[in-house]
Gaussian input, Z-matrix of N, CA and C with variables (Angstrom, degrees):
# hf/3-21g

backbone

0 1
 N
 C     1     B1
 C     2     B2     1     A1
 N     3     B3     2     A2     1     D1
 C     4     B4     3     A3     2     D2
 C     5     B5     4     A4     3     D3
 N     6     B6     5     A5     4     D4
 C     7     B7     6     A6     5     D5
 C     8     B8     7     A7     6     D6
 N     9     B9     8     A8     7     D7
 C    10    B10     9     A9     8     D8
 C    11    B11    10    A10     9     D9
 N    12    B12    11    A11    10    D10
 C    13    B13    12    A12    11    D11
 C    14    B14    13    A13    12    D12
 N    15    B15    14    A14    13    D13
 C    16    B16    15    A15    14    D14
 C    17    B17    16    A16    15    D15
 N    18    B18    17    A17    16    D16
 C    19    B19    18    A18    17    D17
 C    20    B20    19    A19    18    D18
 N    21    B21    20    A20    19    D19
 C    22    B22    21    A21    20    D20
 C    23    B23    22    A22    21    D21
 N    24    B24    23    A23    22    D22
 C    25    B25    24    A24    23    D23
 C    26    B26    25    A25    24    D24
 N    27    B27    26    A26    25    D25
 C    28    B28    27    A27    26    D26
 C    29    B29    28    A28    27    D27
 N    30    B30    29    A29    28    D28
 C    31    B31    30    A30    29    D29
 C    32    B32    31    A31    30    D30
 N    33    B33    32    A32    31    D31
 C    34    B34    33    A33    32    D32
 C    35    B35    34    A34    33    D33
 N    36    B36    35    A35    34    D34
 C    37    B37    36    A36    35    D35
 C    38    B38    37    A37    36    D36
 N    39    B39    38    A38    37    D37
 C    40    B40    39    A39    38    D38
 C    41    B41    40    A40    39    D39
 N    42    B42    41    A41    40    D40
 C    43    B43    42    A42    41    D41
 C    44    B44    43    A43    42    D42
 N    45    B45    44    A44    43    D43
 C    46    B46    45    A45    44    D44
 C    47    B47    46    A46    45    D45
 N    48    B48    47    A47    46    D46
 C    49    B49    48    A48    47    D47
 C    50    B50    49    A49    48    D48
 N    51    B51    50    A50    49    D49
 C    52    B52    51    A51    50    D50
 C    53    B53    52    A52    51    D51
 N    54    B54    53    A53    52    D52
 C    55    B55    54    A54    53    D53
 C    56    B56    55    A55    54    D54
 N    57    B57    56    A56    55    D55
 C    58    B58    57    A57    56    D56
 C    59    B59    58    A58    57    D57
 N    60    B60    59    A59    58    D58
 C    61    B61    60    A60    59    D59
 C    62    B62    61    A61    60    D60
 N    63    B63    62    A62    61    D61
 C    64    B64    63    A63    62    D62
 C    65    B65    64    A64    63    D63
 N    66    B66    65    A65    64    D64
 C    67    B67    66    A66    65    D65
 C    68    B68    67    A67    66    D66
 N    69    B69    68    A68    67    D67
 C    70    B70    69    A69    68    D68
 C    71    B71    70    A70    69    D69
 N    72    B72    71    A71    70    D70
 C    73    B73    72    A72    71    D71
 C    74    B74    73    A73    72    D72
 N    75    B75    74    A74    73    D73
 C    76    B76    75    A75    74    D74
 C    77    B77    76    A76    75    D75
 N    78    B78    77    A77    76    D76
 C    79    B79    78    A78    77    D77
 C    80    B80    79    A79    78    D78
 N    81    B81    80    A80    79    D79
 C    82    B82    81    A81    80    D80
 C    83    B83    82    A82    81    D81
 N    84    B84    83    A83    82    D82
 C    85    B85    84    A84    83    D83
 C    86    B86    85    A85    84    D84
 N    87    B87    86    A86    85    D85
 C    88    B88    87    A87    86    D86
 C    89    B89    88    A88    87    D87
 N    90    B90    89    A89    88    D88
 C    91    B91    90    A90    89    D89
 C    92    B92    91    A91    90    D90
 N    93    B93    92    A92    91    D91
 C    94    B94    93    A93    92    D92
 C    95    B95    94    A94    93    D93
 N    96    B96    95    A95    94    D94
 C    97    B97    96    A96    95    D95
 C    98    B98    97    A97    96    D96
 N    99    B99    98    A98    97    D97
 C   100   B100    99    A99    98    D98
 C   101   B101   100   A100    99    D99
 N   102   B102   101   A101   100   D100
 C   103   B103   102   A102   101   D101
 C   104   B104   103   A103   102   D102
 N   105   B105   104   A104   103   D103
 C   106   B106   105   A105   104   D104
 C   107   B107   106   A106   105   D105
 N   108   B108   107   A107   106   D106
 C   109   B109   108   A108   107   D107
 C   110   B110   109   A109   108   D108
 N   111   B111   110   A110   109   D109
 C   112   B112   111   A111   110   D110
 C   113   B113   112   A112   111   D111
 N   114   B114   113   A113   112   D112
 C   115   B115   114   A114   113   D113
 C   116   B116   115   A115   114   D114
 N   117   B117   116   A116   115   D115
 C   118   B118   117   A117   116   D116
 C   119   B119   118   A118   117   D117
 N   120   B120   119   A119   118   D118
 C   121   B121   120   A120   119   D119
 C   122   B122   121   A121   120   D120
 N   123   B123   122   A122   121   D121
 C   124   B124   123   A123   122   D122
 C   125   B125   124   A124   123   D123
 N   126   B126   125   A125   124   D124
 C   127   B127   126   A126   125   D125
 C   128   B128   127   A127   126   D126
 N   129   B129   128   A128   127   D127
 C   130   B130   129   A129   128   D128
 C   131   B131   130   A130   129   D129
 N   132   B132   131   A131   130   D130
 C   133   B133   132   A132   131   D131
 C   134   B134   133   A133   132   D132
 N   135   B135   134   A134   133   D133
 C   136   B136   135   A135   134   D134
 C   137   B137   136   A136   135   D135
 N   138   B138   137   A137   136   D136
 C   139   B139   138   A138   137   D137
 C   140   B140   139   A139   138   D138
 N   141   B141   140   A140   139   D139
 C   142   B142   141   A141   140   D140
 C   143   B143   142   A142   141   D141
 N   144   B144   143   A143   142   D142
 C   145   B145   144   A144   143   D143
 C   146   B146   145   A145   144   D144
 N   147   B147   146   A146   145   D145
 C   148   B148   147   A147   146   D146
 C   149   B149   148   A148   147   D147
 N   150   B150   149   A149   148   D148
 C   151   B151   150   A150   149   D149
 C   152   B152   151   A151   150   D150
 N   153   B153   152   A152   151   D151
 C   154   B154   153   A153   152   D152
 C   155   B155   154   A154   153   D153
 N   156   B156   155   A155   154   D154
 C   157   B157   156   A156   155   D155
 C   158   B158   157   A157   156   D156
 N   159   B159   158   A158   157   D157
 C   160   B160   159   A159   158   D158
 C   161   B161   160   A160   159   D159
 N   162   B162   161   A161   160   D160
 C   163   B163   162   A162   161   D161
 C   164   B164   163   A163   162   D162
 N   165   B165   164   A164   163   D163
 C   166   B166   165   A165   164   D164
 C   167   B167   166   A166   165   D165
 N   168   B168   167   A167   166   D166
 C   169   B169   168   A168   167   D167
 C   170   B170   169   A169   168   D168
 N   171   B171   170   A170   169   D169
 C   172   B172   171   A171   170   D170
 C   173   B173   172   A172   171   D171
 N   174   B174   173   A173   172   D172
 C   175   B175   174   A174   173   D173
 C   176   B176   175   A175   174   D174
 N   177   B177   176   A176   175   D175
 C   178   B178   177   A177   176   D176
 C   179   B179   178   A178   177   D177
 N   180   B180   179   A179   178   D178
 C   181   B181   180   A180   179   D179
 C   182   B182   181   A181   180   D180
 N   183   B183   182   A182   181   D181
 C   184   B184   183   A183   182   D182
 C   185   B185   184   A184   183   D183
 N   186   B186   185   A185   184   D184
 C   187   B187   186   A186   185   D185
 C   188   B188   187   A187   186   D186
 N   189   B189   188   A188   187   D187
 C   190   B190   189   A189   188   D188
 C   191   B191   190   A190   189   D189
 N   192   B192   191   A191   190   D190
 C   193   B193   192   A192   191   D191
 C   194   B194   193   A193   192   D192
 N   195   B195   194   A194   193   D193
 C   196   B196   195   A195   194   D194
 C   197   B197   196   A196   195   D195
 N   198   B198   197   A197   196   D196
 C   199   B199   198   A198   197   D197
 C   200   B200   199   A199   198   D198
 N   201   B201   200   A200   199   D199
 C   202   B202   201   A201   200   D200
 C   203   B203   202   A202   201   D201
 N   204   B204   203   A203   202   D202
 C   205   B205   204   A204   203   D203
 C   206   B206   205   A205   204   D204
 N   207   B207   206   A206   205   D205
 C   208   B208   207   A207   206   D206
 C   209   B209   208   A208   207   D207

   B1=1.4941
   B2=1.5173
   B3=1.3534
   B4=1.3826
   B5=1.4072
   B6=1.4086
   B7=1.4110
   B8=1.5009
   B9=1.3687
   B10=1.4431
   B11=1.5457
   B12=1.3211
   B13=1.5170
   B14=1.5778
   B15=1.3510
   B16=1.5593
   B17=1.5308
   B18=1.2349
   B19=1.3912
   B20=1.5659
   B21=1.2570
   B22=1.4633
   B23=1.5902
   B24=1.4380
   B25=1.4323
   B26=1.3970
   B27=1.3792
   B28=1.4447
   B29=1.4442
   B30=1.3333
   B31=1.5807
   B32=1.5308
   B33=1.2903
   B34=1.4776
   B35=1.5283
   B36=1.2313
   B37=1.4844
   B38=1.5139
   B39=1.3854
   B40=1.5003
   B41=1.4842
   B42=1.2245
   B43=1.4580
   B44=1.4223
   B45=1.3956
   B46=1.5070
   B47=1.5467
   B48=1.2285
   B49=1.4535
   B50=1.4949
   B51=1.4608
   B52=1.3881
   B53=1.5170
   B54=1.3700
   B55=1.4973
   B56=1.5563
   B57=1.4254
   B58=1.5374
   B59=1.4868
   B60=1.3305
   B61=1.4350
   B62=1.4373
   B63=1.4213
   B64=1.4965
   B65=1.4037
   B66=1.3745
   B67=1.3742
   B68=1.3946
   B69=1.3345
   B70=1.4060
   B71=1.6034
   B72=1.3761
   B73=1.4076
   B74=1.5984
   B75=1.2623
   B76=1.4479
   B77=1.5321
   B78=1.3552
   B79=1.3893
   B80=1.5408
   B81=1.3295
   B82=1.3793
   B83=1.5785
   B84=1.3731
   B85=1.3549
   B86=1.5745
   B87=1.2325
   B88=1.5498
   B89=1.5927
   B90=1.2164
   B91=1.5456
   B92=1.6088
   B93=1.2542
   B94=1.4279
   B95=1.5962
   B96=1.4000
   B97=1.4896
   B98=1.4223
   B99=1.3487
   B100=1.4497
   B101=1.5726
   B102=1.3325
   B103=1.5410
   B104=1.6424
   B105=1.2929
   B106=1.3542
   B107=1.5034
   B108=1.4648
   B109=1.4404
   B110=1.4492
   B111=1.2949
   B112=1.4207
   B113=1.5080
   B114=1.2893
   B115=1.3497
   B116=1.4728
   B117=1.3423
   B118=1.4741
   B119=1.5805
   B120=1.2935
   B121=1.4786
   B122=1.4876
   B123=1.3969
   B124=1.3614
   B125=1.5400
   B126=1.2192
   B127=1.5140
   B128=1.4800
   B129=1.2848
   B130=1.5031
   B131=1.4538
   B132=1.4117
   B133=1.3888
   B134=1.6012
   B135=1.2434
   B136=1.4448
   B137=1.4745
   B138=1.2302
   B139=1.5466
   B140=1.5488
   B141=1.2789
   B142=1.4190
   B143=1.5413
   B144=1.3940
   B145=1.4741
   B146=1.4722
   B147=1.2846
   B148=1.5137
   B149=1.6164
   B150=1.3103
   B151=1.5065
   B152=1.4400
   B153=1.3887
   B154=1.3481
   B155=1.5544
   B156=1.2168
   B157=1.4679
   B158=1.4913
   B159=1.3045
   B160=1.3578
   B161=1.5802
   B162=1.3137
   B163=1.4350
   B164=1.4999
   B165=1.3317
   B166=1.4648
   B167=1.5983
   B168=1.3992
   B169=1.4479
   B170=1.5254
   B171=1.3585
   B172=1.4181
   B173=1.5963
   B174=1.3665
   B175=1.3841
   B176=1.5664
   B177=1.3334
   B178=1.4713
   B179=1.4188
   B180=1.3057
   B181=1.5175
   B182=1.5222
   B183=1.2402
   B184=1.4532
   B185=1.5998
   B186=1.3096
   B187=1.4903
   B188=1.5142
   B189=1.3779
   B190=1.4894
   B191=1.4584
   B192=1.3742
   B193=1.3873
   B194=1.5155
   B195=1.3350
   B196=1.3964
   B197=1.4713
   B198=1.3825
   B199=1.4403
   B200=1.5885
   B201=1.2720
   B202=1.5116
   B203=1.6676
   B204=1.3125
   B205=1.3733
   B206=1.4134
   B207=1.2640
   B208=1.5268
   B209=1.4419
   A1=104.00
   A2=119.05
   A3=123.60
   A4=106.94
   A5=116.01
   A6=120.26
   A7=107.30
   A8=118.60
   A9=120.15
   A10=115.65
   A11=112.61
   A12=119.25
   A13=102.91
   A14=120.54
   A15=115.25
   A16=106.43
   A17=131.83
   A18=135.42
   A19=104.79
   A20=114.72
   A21=122.66
   A22=107.51
   A23=117.00
   A24=122.63
   A25=115.26
   A26=115.24
   A27=118.93
   A28=118.77
   A29=109.35
   A30=118.19
   A31=107.35
   A32=121.66
   A33=122.91
   A34=108.14
   A35=120.48
   A36=124.29
   A37=109.88
   A38=116.02
   A39=125.37
   A40=110.39
   A41=122.68
   A42=126.84
   A43=113.48
   A44=116.92
   A45=116.59
   A46=110.19
   A47=116.88
   A48=123.10
   A49=110.75
   A50=109.39
   A51=110.90
   A52=122.07
   A53=110.60
   A54=122.60
   A55=110.08
   A56=108.39
   A57=109.93
   A58=107.26
   A59=122.40
   A60=120.08
   A61=118.76
   A62=109.01
   A63=117.72
   A64=113.47
   A65=119.00
   A66=120.95
   A67=124.60
   A68=116.91
   A69=117.11
   A70=120.30
   A71=111.72
   A72=115.59
   A73=112.32
   A74=114.79
   A75=120.62
   A76=113.30
   A77=117.65
   A78=122.02
   A79=104.50
   A80=121.06
   A81=130.45
   A82=109.27
   A83=112.29
   A84=117.29
   A85=113.60
   A86=117.02
   A87=122.69
   A88=107.94
   A89=118.09
   A90=122.84
   A91=110.25
   A92=114.24
   A93=125.00
   A94=109.11
   A95=109.81
   A96=116.74
   A97=115.39
   A98=115.77
   A99=127.51
   A100=107.07
   A101=114.22
   A102=116.63
   A103=101.70
   A104=119.00
   A105=113.82
   A106=121.84
   A107=106.88
   A108=113.63
   A109=120.79
   A110=114.36
   A111=122.34
   A112=112.76
   A113=121.86
   A114=127.61
   A115=114.28
   A116=117.50
   A117=119.33
   A118=106.25
   A119=114.22
   A120=125.87
   A121=106.97
   A122=114.31
   A123=115.95
   A124=114.24
   A125=119.86
   A126=122.29
   A127=100.79
   A128=123.08
   A129=121.19
   A130=115.06
   A131=119.40
   A132=123.34
   A133=110.05
   A134=118.51
   A135=122.60
   A136=109.88
   A137=118.04
   A138=124.14
   A139=106.82
   A140=119.16
   A141=128.66
   A142=112.99
   A143=114.10
   A144=112.65
   A145=108.10
   A146=127.98
   A147=134.10
   A148=106.15
   A149=118.08
   A150=116.84
   A151=107.52
   A152=118.99
   A153=124.91
   A154=115.71
   A155=115.63
   A156=124.47
   A157=112.71
   A158=123.08
   A159=121.64
   A160=115.33
   A161=117.65
   A162=121.87
   A163=109.91
   A164=117.33
   A165=118.80
   A166=107.16
   A167=111.86
   A168=115.67
   A169=119.34
   A170=113.98
   A171=114.87
   A172=108.00
   A173=121.54
   A174=122.89
   A175=111.06
   A176=118.79
   A177=124.79
   A178=112.64
   A179=114.71
   A180=120.16
   A181=114.90
   A182=117.24
   A183=133.38
   A184=107.31
   A185=113.53
   A186=113.74
   A187=104.12
   A188=110.14
   A189=114.03
   A190=105.76
   A191=119.57
   A192=122.76
   A193=114.80
   A194=117.29
   A195=132.56
   A196=109.37
   A197=121.15
   A198=122.94
   A199=110.92
   A200=114.46
   A201=116.94
   A202=111.22
   A203=114.85
   A204=120.05
   A205=118.76
   A206=125.78
   A207=125.04
   A208=114.29
   D1=150.80
   D2=172.54
   D3=-107.55
   D4=142.60
   D5=-176.86
   D6=-126.38
   D7=134.29
   D8=179.51
   D9=-97.46
   D10=13.35
   D11=-169.61
   D12=-59.20
   D13=-43.71
   D14=-176.04
   D15=-64.81
   D16=-20.89
   D17=177.32
   D18=-58.68
   D19=-55.65
   D20=-167.51
   D21=-69.48
   D22=-39.04
   D23=171.74
   D24=-59.83
   D25=-46.95
   D26=174.65
   D27=-57.42
   D28=-46.61
   D29=175.41
   D30=-57.46
   D31=-46.69
   D32=-178.72
   D33=-63.13
   D34=-45.44
   D35=-178.15
   D36=-57.25
   D37=-40.21
   D38=-175.40
   D39=-86.68
   D40=-14.09
   D41=-174.01
   D42=77.39
   D43=23.41
   D44=-178.30
   D45=-90.95
   D46=158.09
   D47=174.14
   D48=-126.52
   D49=173.11
   D50=173.93
   D51=-59.72
   D52=-26.75
   D53=169.31
   D54=-55.11
   D55=-45.13
   D56=-174.97
   D57=-67.96
   D58=-35.74
   D59=176.73
   D60=-59.05
   D61=-37.68
   D62=177.97
   D63=-71.91
   D64=-52.65
   D65=177.23
   D66=-69.14
   D67=-53.73
   D68=174.94
   D69=-82.08
   D70=-23.51
   D71=-175.05
   D72=-102.01
   D73=-8.19
   D74=-178.96
   D75=65.38
   D76=25.60
   D77=-176.25
   D78=-90.11
   D79=129.44
   D80=-172.37
   D81=-74.21
   D82=153.01
   D83=179.88
   D84=-66.00
   D85=-28.10
   D86=174.22
   D87=-69.68
   D88=-41.70
   D89=175.90
   D90=-60.41
   D91=-42.85
   D92=-179.10
   D93=-62.79
   D94=-43.05
   D95=173.09
   D96=-59.55
   D97=-38.72
   D98=-178.15
   D99=-65.74
   D100=-42.51
   D101=-174.50
   D102=-72.31
   D103=-44.27
   D104=-179.28
   D105=-57.48
   D106=-30.62
   D107=172.13
   D108=-89.21
   D109=7.06
   D110=177.85
   D111=68.22
   D112=27.67
   D113=172.31
   D114=-86.69
   D115=168.56
   D116=-169.83
   D117=-77.26
   D118=153.40
   D119=173.22
   D120=-133.28
   D121=167.40
   D122=-178.06
   D123=-79.55
   D124=169.77
   D125=-178.06
   D126=-77.88
   D127=-32.61
   D128=171.18
   D129=-54.01
   D130=-38.13
   D131=177.14
   D132=-68.21
   D133=-45.97
   D134=178.62
   D135=-61.35
   D136=-38.56
   D137=178.83
   D138=-63.20
   D139=-48.17
   D140=175.91
   D141=-56.53
   D142=-43.27
   D143=-178.70
   D144=-74.65
   D145=-39.13
   D146=173.71
   D147=-51.88
   D148=-46.33
   D149=-174.62
   D150=-73.00
   D151=-45.66
   D152=179.43
   D153=-54.15
   D154=-51.06
   D155=178.10
   D156=-88.09
   D157=1.00
   D158=175.99
   D159=56.57
   D160=44.95
   D161=-167.99
   D162=-144.73
   D163=169.86
   D164=-174.82
   D165=-98.20
   D166=175.99
   D167=-179.89
   D168=-56.11
   D169=-29.51
   D170=-172.88
   D171=-81.20
   D172=-2.60
   D173=168.94
   D174=-101.67
   D175=9.88
   D176=173.98
   D177=-114.92
   D178=-44.26
   D179=-175.94
   D180=-145.53
   D181=159.79
   D182=-173.79
   D183=-127.31
   D184=137.68
   D185=171.72
   D186=-108.07
   D187=127.70
   D188=178.25
   D189=-117.10
   D190=110.16
   D191=178.95
   D192=-53.27
   D193=140.39
   D194=173.86
   D195=-67.37
   D196=120.99
   D197=-176.74
   D198=-59.91
   D199=-23.85
   D200=-176.88
   D201=-80.71
   D202=-20.18
   D203=176.95
   D204=-69.36
   D205=122.93
   D206=-178.26
   D207=-63.26

């Protein structure tokens, strides 16, 4: 499972808002809704978030292994 919790923490630390993502990053409101809901987004979106926030993947998303996966 992918968690976007690090994204919200990074945004808070930087003083960024979802408005920032939309206006400066060109991230659509529907994509922001998908992020908030923990749904999948494209690698292009992840790339745009990293560039906009000037951060690495670990500051945008976390991989949480599924307990049923060996």
